[in-house]
C-alpha positions as CSV (number, residue, x, y, z in Angstrom):
1,M,34.8,12.7,19.7
2,N,32.2,11.7,22.4
3,R,32.1,7.9,22.6
4,F,29.2,5.5,23.1
5,S,29.6,2.9,25.8
6,R,28.8,-0.7,24.6
7,I,25.4,-0.6,26.2
8,G,24.9,2.9,25.0
9,F,25.6,1.8,21.4
10,I,23.3,-1.2,21.6
11,L,20.5,0.9,23.0
12,A,21.1,3.8,20.5
13,A,21.2,1.4,17.6
14,A,18.2,-0.5,18.9
15,G,16.4,2.8,19.4
16,S,17.2,3.7,15.8
17,A,15.9,0.3,14.6
18,V,12.9,0.1,16.9
19,G,10.4,2.6,15.5
20,L,7.1,3.0,13.8
21,G,8.2,0.2,11.5
22,N,8.0,-2.4,14.3
23,I,4.9,-1.3,16.1
24,W,2.8,0.1,13.2
25,K,4.1,-1.2,9.9
26,F,5.1,-4.8,10.7
27,P,1.7,-5.8,12.2
28,Y,-0.4,-4.5,9.4
29,I,1.9,-6.0,6.7
30,T,1.8,-9.3,8.6
31,G,-2.0,-9.0,8.6
32,E,-2.2,-8.4,4.9
33,Y,-0.1,-11.4,4.1
34,G,-1.8,-13.9,6.3
35,G,0.4,-14.1,9.5
36,G,2.8,-16.9,10.3
37,A,4.2,-17.6,6.8
38,F,5.1,-14.0,6.3
39,V,6.7,-13.9,9.7
40,I,8.9,-16.8,8.8
41,I,10.0,-15.1,5.5
42,Y,10.6,-11.9,7.5
43,L,12.8,-13.6,10.0
44,L,14.9,-15.2,7.2
45,A,15.2,-11.8,5.6
46,I,16.4,-10.3,8.9
47,L,18.9,-13.1,9.4
48,F,20.5,-13.3,5.9
49,I,20.1,-9.8,4.6
50,G,19.3,-7.3,7.4
51,L,21.9,-8.6,9.9
52,T,24.5,-9.0,7.2
53,V,24.2,-5.4,6.1
54,F,24.0,-4.2,9.7
55,I,27.3,-5.8,10.5
56,A,28.8,-4.4,7.3
57,E,27.8,-0.8,8.3
58,S,29.1,-1.4,11.8
59,L,32.5,-2.6,10.5
60,I,32.9,0.4,8.3
61,G,32.1,2.9,11.1
62,Q,34.1,1.2,13.8
63,N,37.1,0.8,11.6
64,S,37.2,4.4,10.4
65,Q,36.0,6.3,13.6
66,A,34.8,9.1,11.3
67,N,31.7,10.4,9.4
68,V,30.2,8.5,6.5
69,A,32.2,10.2,3.7
70,T,35.5,9.8,5.4
71,S,34.6,6.2,6.5
72,F,34.3,5.0,2.9
73,V,37.5,6.7,1.8
74,T,39.7,5.4,4.6
75,T,38.3,1.9,4.5
76,S,38.7,1.4,0.7
77,K,41.8,-0.4,-0.6
78,S,43.0,2.6,-2.7
79,K,41.8,5.3,-0.4
80,N,40.1,6.7,-3.4
81,P,38.6,10.2,-2.5
82,N,35.7,9.6,-4.9
83,W,34.2,7.2,-2.3
84,K,33.2,10.3,-0.4
85,Y,30.2,10.6,-2.7
86,A,28.7,7.4,-1.1
87,S,27.8,9.8,1.8
88,F,24.7,10.8,-0.2
89,M,22.9,8.3,2.0
90,V,23.0,10.6,5.0
91,F,20.6,13.0,3.2
92,A,18.0,10.2,2.9
93,G,17.7,10.2,6.7
94,L,17.1,14.0,6.7
95,I,14.3,13.6,4.1
96,I,12.7,10.7,5.9
97,L,12.8,12.7,9.2
98,S,10.8,15.5,7.4
99,F,7.7,13.3,7.0
100,Y,8.4,11.0,9.9
101,S,8.1,14.0,12.2
102,V,4.7,14.8,10.7
103,V,3.6,11.2,11.5
104,L,4.9,11.5,15.0
105,G,2.9,14.7,15.3
106,W,-0.2,12.7,14.4
107,I,0.6,10.1,17.1
108,L,1.2,12.9,19.7
109,K,-2.3,14.3,18.7
110,Y,-3.8,10.8,19.3
111,V,-2.2,10.7,22.8
112,F,-4.5,13.6,23.7
113,I,-7.5,12.1,21.8
114,S,-7.0,8.9,23.7
115,I,-7.4,10.6,27.1
116,S,-11.1,11.3,26.7
117,D,-12.4,11.4,23.1
118,L,-11.9,8.0,21.4
119,P,-14.1,7.4,18.3
120,A,-17.1,5.1,18.9
121,S,-17.3,3.7,15.3
122,S,-15.1,3.1,12.3
123,E,-16.8,5.8,10.4
124,I,-16.1,8.4,13.1
125,A,-12.5,7.2,13.5
126,A,-12.0,7.5,9.7
127,N,-13.5,10.9,9.6
128,T,-11.4,12.0,12.6
129,F,-8.2,10.9,11.0
130,N,-9.0,12.2,7.5
131,N,-10.0,15.6,8.9
132,L,-6.7,15.8,10.7
133,I,-4.6,15.2,7.7
134,S,-6.7,17.1,5.1
135,K,-8.2,20.0,7.0
136,D,-6.6,20.6,10.4
137,I,-3.4,22.2,9.2
138,I,-2.9,24.2,12.5
139,S,-2.9,21.1,14.7
140,Q,-0.5,19.3,12.4
141,I,2.0,22.2,12.3
142,F,1.7,22.6,16.1
143,F,2.5,18.9,16.9
144,H,5.1,18.7,14.1
145,T,6.8,21.7,15.7
146,I,6.8,20.0,19.2
147,V,8.4,16.9,17.7
148,S,10.9,18.9,15.7
149,L,12.0,21.0,18.7
150,T,12.3,17.8,20.8
151,V,14.6,16.1,18.2
152,I,16.7,19.3,17.8
153,W,17.1,19.7,21.6
154,I,18.2,16.1,22.0
155,V,20.8,16.1,19.3
156,L,22.2,19.5,20.4
157,K,23.4,17.7,23.5
158,G,25.6,15.4,21.5
159,I,26.3,11.6,21.5
160,K,26.9,11.0,25.2
161,D,24.6,13.6,26.9
162,G,21.9,13.6,24.3
163,I,21.4,10.4,22.3
164,E,22.8,7.9,24.8
165,K,20.9,9.3,27.7
166,L,17.7,9.5,25.7
167,N,17.9,5.8,24.8
168,L,19.0,4.8,28.4
169,I,15.7,6.4,29.5
170,L,13.2,5.8,26.6
171,M,14.2,2.2,25.6
172,P,13.5,0.8,29.1
173,L,10.3,2.8,29.4
174,L,9.2,1.5,26.0
175,A,10.0,-2.1,27.2
176,I,7.9,-1.5,30.3
177,I,4.9,-0.2,28.4
178,L,5.0,-3.0,25.8
179,F,5.4,-5.6,28.6
180,G,2.3,-4.1,30.4
181,L,0.3,-4.3,27.1
182,F,1.5,-7.8,26.5
183,I,0.4,-8.9,30.0
184,Y,-3.0,-7.4,29.4
185,A,-3.2,-9.1,26.0
186,L,-2.3,-12.4,27.8
187,T,-5.6,-12.1,29.8
188,L,-7.8,-11.8,26.6
189,N,-9.6,-14.8,25.2
190,S,-8.2,-13.9,21.8
191,F,-4.5,-14.3,22.9
192,S,-4.2,-17.9,21.7
193,K,-5.8,-17.0,18.4
194,S,-3.2,-14.2,18.0
195,L,-0.4,-16.6,18.7
196,E,-1.8,-19.0,16.2
197,F,-2.1,-16.3,13.5
198,M,1.4,-15.0,14.1
199,F,3.2,-18.3,14.2
200,Y,1.1,-20.8,12.2
201,A,2.3,-20.8,8.6
202,D,-0.5,-20.4,6.1
203,W,1.3,-20.2,2.7
204,S,-1.8,-19.5,0.6
205,K,-1.3,-15.7,0.8
206,I,2.4,-15.8,0.0
207,N,3.4,-14.5,-3.4
208,S,6.3,-12.4,-4.9
209,D,4.8,-9.2,-3.3
210,A,4.9,-10.8,0.1
211,L,8.6,-11.9,-0.4
212,L,9.6,-8.4,-1.4
213,A,7.5,-6.8,1.4
214,A,9.4,-9.0,3.9
215,L,12.7,-8.0,2.4
216,G,11.8,-4.3,2.4
217,Q,10.5,-4.4,6.0
218,A,13.7,-6.1,7.2
219,F,15.8,-3.5,5.4
220,F,13.7,-0.6,6.7
221,T,13.4,-1.6,10.3
222,L,17.1,-1.9,11.0
223,S,17.7,1.7,9.7
224,L,20.0,0.5,6.9
225,G,21.2,2.6,4.0
226,I,20.9,6.0,5.7
227,G,24.3,6.2,7.5
228,T,23.0,5.8,11.0
229,I,24.8,2.6,11.9
230,I,28.0,3.8,10.3
231,T,27.8,7.0,12.3
232,Y,26.9,5.3,15.6
233,S,29.6,2.6,15.3
234,A,32.2,5.3,14.5
235,S,31.6,6.5,18.1
236,L,32.4,3.1,19.5
237,S,35.7,1.9,20.8
238,K,37.6,-0.6,18.5
239,D,37.7,-3.0,21.4
240,V,34.0,-3.5,21.4
241,N,32.7,-6.8,19.9
242,I,30.8,-5.3,17.0
243,I,29.5,-8.7,15.8
244,K,27.9,-9.5,19.1
245,S,26.5,-6.0,19.5
246,S,25.0,-6.2,16.0
247,I,23.3,-9.5,16.7
248,L,21.8,-8.1,20.0
249,V,20.4,-5.1,18.2
250,A,18.8,-7.2,15.5
251,L,17.4,-9.5,18.2
252,V,15.9,-6.7,20.2
253,D,14.4,-5.2,17.0
254,T,12.9,-8.5,16.0
255,I,11.5,-9.3,19.4
256,V,9.8,-5.9,19.7
257,A,8.2,-6.4,16.3
258,L,6.9,-9.9,17.2
259,I,5.5,-8.8,20.6
260,A,3.8,-5.8,19.0
261,G,2.2,-8.1,16.4
262,V,0.9,-10.5,19.1
263,I,-0.5,-7.6,21.2
264,I,-2.2,-5.8,18.3
265,F,-3.7,-9.0,16.8
266,A,-5.0,-10.0,20.3
267,F,-6.7,-6.6,20.5
268,L,-8.2,-6.9,17.0
269,F,-9.4,-10.5,17.4
270,E,-10.9,-9.7,20.8
271,A,-13.1,-7.1,19.1
272,G,-13.9,-9.4,16.1
273,A,-12.0,-7.1,13.8
274,K,-10.1,-8.2,10.6
275,S,-6.4,-8.9,10.7
276,A,-5.8,-7.1,7.4
277,A,-6.7,-3.7,8.7
278,G,-4.0,-2.0,6.5
279,P,-2.1,1.2,7.2
280,G,-5.2,2.7,9.0
281,L,-4.8,0.1,11.8
282,V,-3.3,2.4,14.3
283,F,-5.3,5.5,13.7
284,I,-8.7,4.0,12.7
285,S,-9.1,0.4,13.8
286,L,-7.4,0.3,17.2
287,P,-9.0,3.6,18.6
288,V,-12.5,2.2,18.1
289,I,-11.5,-1.1,19.8
290,F,-10.1,0.9,22.8
291,E,-13.2,3.0,23.0
292,H,-15.4,-0.1,23.5
293,W,-13.3,-1.0,26.6
294,G,-14.4,2.1,28.5
295,T,-11.9,3.8,30.9
296,L,-9.5,0.9,30.7
297,G,-9.5,1.4,26.9
298,N,-8.4,5.1,27.5
299,V,-5.5,3.9,29.7
300,I,-4.4,1.3,27.1
301,A,-4.8,3.7,24.2
302,V,-2.6,6.4,25.9
303,S,0.0,3.7,26.8
304,F,0.0,2.4,23.2
305,F,0.4,5.8,21.6
306,V,3.0,6.9,24.2
307,A,5.0,3.7,23.3
308,L,4.8,4.7,19.6
309,I,6.1,8.2,20.5
310,F,9.0,6.8,22.5
311,A,9.9,4.4,19.6
312,G,9.5,7.1,17.0
313,I,11.6,9.7,18.8
314,T,14.6,7.4,19.3
315,S,14.4,6.6,15.6
316,A,14.0,10.3,14.6
317,V,17.1,11.3,16.5
318,S,19.1,8.6,14.7
319,M,18.1,9.9,11.3
320,I,19.6,13.4,11.8
321,E,22.9,12.4,13.5
322,P,24.7,11.1,10.3
323,V,24.1,14.3,8.4
324,L,25.1,16.3,11.4
325,M,28.5,14.5,11.6
326,F,28.9,15.0,7.9
327,F,28.7,18.7,8.2
328,I,30.6,18.9,11.5
329,E,33.6,16.9,10.3
330,R,33.7,17.7,6.6
331,F,32.9,21.4,6.8
332,H,34.1,22.1,10.4
333,M,30.8,23.4,11.5
334,S,29.9,23.6,15.2
335,R,27.4,21.1,16.4
336,K,25.0,23.9,17.2
337,K,25.2,25.5,13.7
338,A,24.9,22.1,11.9
339,T,21.9,21.1,14.1
340,I,20.1,24.4,13.5
341,M,20.7,24.2,9.8
342,C,19.6,20.6,9.4
343,G,16.7,21.1,11.9
344,S,15.4,24.0,9.8
345,I,15.6,21.9,6.6
346,F,13.6,18.9,7.9
347,Y,11.1,21.2,9.7
348,I,10.3,23.2,6.6
349,L,10.2,20.1,4.4
350,G,7.8,18.6,7.0
351,I,5.4,21.5,6.7
352,V,5.5,21.1,2.9
353,A,4.8,17.4,3.4
354,L,1.8,18.0,5.6
355,L,0.4,20.8,3.4
356,S,0.6,18.5,0.4
357,M,-2.0,16.2,2.0
358,S,-4.4,19.0,2.8
359,S,-7.5,19.8,0.7
360,S,-6.4,23.5,0.5
361,Y,-2.8,23.0,-0.9
362,G,-2.7,19.4,-2.0
363,A,-3.3,20.2,-5.7
364,Q,-0.4,22.7,-5.8
365,L,2.0,20.3,-4.1
366,T,1.2,17.2,-6.2
367,F,3.4,16.2,-9.1
368,F,3.0,13.2,-11.4
369,N,0.2,11.8,-9.3
370,K,2.2,11.9,-6.0
371,N,2.0,14.6,-3.4
372,A,5.2,15.9,-1.7
373,F,4.7,13.6,1.3
374,D,4.5,10.5,-1.0
375,W,7.4,11.7,-3.1
376,M,9.6,12.0,0.0
377,D,8.7,8.5,1.0
378,Y,9.1,7.1,-2.4
379,V,12.5,8.7,-3.2
380,T,14.0,7.6,0.1
381,S,12.5,4.1,0.5
382,S,12.4,3.0,-3.1
383,I,15.6,4.6,-4.5
384,M,18.1,6.1,-2.0
385,M,18.0,3.4,0.8
386,P,18.2,0.4,-1.6
387,L,20.9,2.1,-3.6
388,A,23.0,2.9,-0.5
389,A,22.8,-0.7,0.8
390,F,23.8,-2.0,-2.6
391,I,26.8,0.3,-2.7
392,I,27.8,-0.8,0.8
393,S,27.6,-4.5,-0.2
394,I,29.6,-3.9,-3.4
395,F,32.1,-1.7,-1.6
396,L,32.9,-4.3,1.1
397,G,32.8,-7.2,-1.4
398,Y,35.1,-5.7,-4.1
399,F,36.8,-2.5,-3.0
400,V,37.9,-3.3,0.6
401,D,40.9,-5.5,1.4
402,K,39.4,-8.9,2.5
403,K,42.3,-9.4,4.9
404,L,41.3,-6.2,6.8
405,L,37.7,-7.4,7.1
406,E,38.9,-10.9,8.2
407,K,41.2,-9.4,10.8
408,I,38.4,-7.2,12.3
409,F,35.8,-10.0,12.1
410,T,37.9,-12.8,13.5
411,K,38.8,-10.8,16.6
412,H,35.3,-11.7,17.8
413,T,34.4,-14.9,16.0
414,N,35.8,-17.7,13.9
415,L,36.9,-17.9,10.3
416,L,33.9,-20.0,9.2
417,V,31.4,-17.3,10.3
418,F,33.4,-14.7,8.5
419,N,33.4,-16.6,5.3
420,I,29.7,-17.1,5.4
421,W,29.1,-13.4,6.1
422,Y,31.6,-12.4,3.3
423,S,29.8,-14.6,0.8
424,L,26.5,-13.1,1.8
425,I,27.7,-9.5,1.5
426,K,29.6,-10.1,-1.7
427,Y,27.1,-12.1,-3.7
428,F,23.7,-12.8,-2.1
429,V,22.8,-9.3,-0.6
430,P,23.6,-7.3,-3.8
431,L,21.4,-9.6,-5.8
432,A,18.5,-9.4,-3.3
433,I,18.7,-5.6,-3.2
434,I,18.7,-5.4,-7.0
435,V,15.5,-7.5,-7.1
436,L,13.9,-5.3,-4.4
437,F,15.0,-2.1,-6.1
438,L,13.7,-3.1,-9.5
439,N,10.4,-4.2,-8.0
440,Q,9.9,-1.0,-6.1
441,I,10.5,1.2,-9.2
442,G,8.1,-1.0,-11.2
443,V,10.5,-2.8,-13.5
444,I,9.6,-6.3,-12.3
């Protein structure tokens, strides 16, 4: 098996974690829930839930050095073969990639829009975006195809020559672009207001929905519950300090989200726009702001959307790798055959997803008031991912020898830290995930 180097693992795992959730979703959710108070809750969720589950997945993968199905079987106390069914989580990544590729296609389209044709008003921006997703099927398929072929080409090259090299290039480039945008935001009069909004706690907008949104965001942004971290850590030497590496990945992921939030709110406040711009922030609100800055706005817009592309591609690659390793190791497929098969599946499902939002085919691809795009999102984020993380927590808490976990853990840290982590994974995390799961399916 090709192996990650330690820095390769950190960059690959960070590349998986740092995606559209950090630069697009985190800022608009923070805006909706009033800023600093939500940020505090989010950081606590990352610390006590996200990082706990991330370490759990890393331990499973590094200990087994195998695909997700085999990892569960070999790590369990009884070596029960039925644990192979926990590998259902790898298919969540493939489904997510189907519509994630479509969204990346939109962003790629906006790179070209940003070069010369930024919308001058919110009405024009809204019409441009709505026309893209509801009428311009050809453009969507074209850009979805480019994204899909790029992902397939990268994963065909394997762990070392494909994924590791991709992250060694794109993650530093992403950091450079974000740093440049941050330096520009620093020159704006609105920068201090952005900092105050992000880090001053206004608890008036915090309710149960905000608590669950923070938990869900922490869970989603670290790529938990889709087998990515198990698969990546399985390609890591057993000598590597998996605890330290996990903390570094969570730290990088969180810093990127916070910096993105500061940058975006500085841009919004400079233009006098509202912080609660919602999901349309990237495609509607920001392009109008950039247009008002003239040529500089075009440069900043291109830089911003390219940063989104870089972040998105590294995440997209991580979504397909677990299911590839499942087919390669469980069914003895060649990497090429497994990649072509899985690539074809997510590409076709992506076309179904984009057609389901069009005015021409939307009605035929809508079931129980949700179109195919929304169903893919709902089934993965509201059912498959929470269920997978719950199973991982229960598995490690009750079906794995505690002494084995203690032995792995205490190679890198002390017994007190292990006991805290073990209590969180066995009791606190399953309860938190149950609450999130029940809320997302509308029970509470």
